[in-house]
Structures are given as C-alpha cells and as structure tokens.
N, C-alpha and C positions, 0 to 999 in steps of 0.2 A: 583521363580517368579521373572521376571524382571520388575522393574518400569520404566515407560517412563516420561520423564521431557521435558517440552516446555519452551523454553526461549523468551521472547518477544525481537525481534530484533531492534524495535525501541526505542528510548529514551523517557521516560517521558517528557511532556510538561514543559519547564523551565517557572519558575516564575519570575517576576520583582520585585525588591523592592530597598531600602537604606538603609545603615548601619545607625541604629538609636543609637547606643551605643556599644562603647567599653569597655571592662572591663578588669582587671588584669587577667595574667595567659592566655592569649590567647584566651579569649572568648570574646561574645558580643551577640548582638539583631539586627535583620533584621525588618524593618517595611515594609509589604508589601502593594502595591498599592492598595488603596480601602478598607484595611482590618484592623479592629482596633487591632488584637492581634499581637504581635510581636513574631518572631521565633528564639530561640537560635541556636547559632552555635559555633563550635570550630575551631581553626586554622586548625587541622586536616583535616577539610572539605573544605579547601580552594584549588582552582586548578588554578594554572599558576600564582599565587601571593603570597607573605609572610604576614604575620599578622601586621608587622611593616609598610607596604605599606599602609594601610587602613586609611581612616578618615571618620568621621561621616559624613553622606551625600553622600557618594559615591554610584552611582547606580551600582547595582549587579545582576545577575541571577543565579538561584538556583533550585534545585529540593527539594522537601518536603518528608522526612522519618518518616513515622508514627510508633510510638512504644507503649508499654503499658505505659509508663510514659509521652507520650504526643509526640508532633511533634517538629522535628528540621530541620534545613537548612543543605543540603549537595550539593557537587559539586557546591561550589559556584565561581563564575567568574566575572570579570568586565563585563559590557554589551559593545558591539561592539562600540557604540556610546560613550561610558565614557572615560575620559582620562586616 
C-alpha cells in the first residue's frame, strides 16, 4: 500500500518581533509584537546572519515551531526595513 503525502507549497506567515535578550552559548529570546510571552531561539535557527551580529532591540521576522516542550522561533531573519 502506498502512502500519499501532501506538502504545503506556500510558507507559513512570518511573525514580527524584536530581540529581547541574548544569552551565552548562542541563544536568546524574541519578544513578539503585542504578545507578552517571549520565544526562545538558537543561533542554528538564524537565516542570513550570524549570532554575533545581533543586538537586543533588533527587529526580526520568524516563524513559530510548536513542539511538545513548547514553542520556539525558527527561520529568523532581519526585517526588510531593519538595518
């Protein structure tokens, strides 16, 4: 029996937020616009930039990944209007 798989061809909507806190070992938190809870991220989830280039307050766009342990930010990049 053959299984059929369907893939979503469009990317999910990107969220907007700011780097709230940078931690040791290439980790940090992003504060989403209008939402109290912050999202964890790791440098492996950065796209087109390095962890060392980030500063608290930088505006970024990202997608949210839901897991059994909670949510985290992925595919993180600078917003087009950000410097």
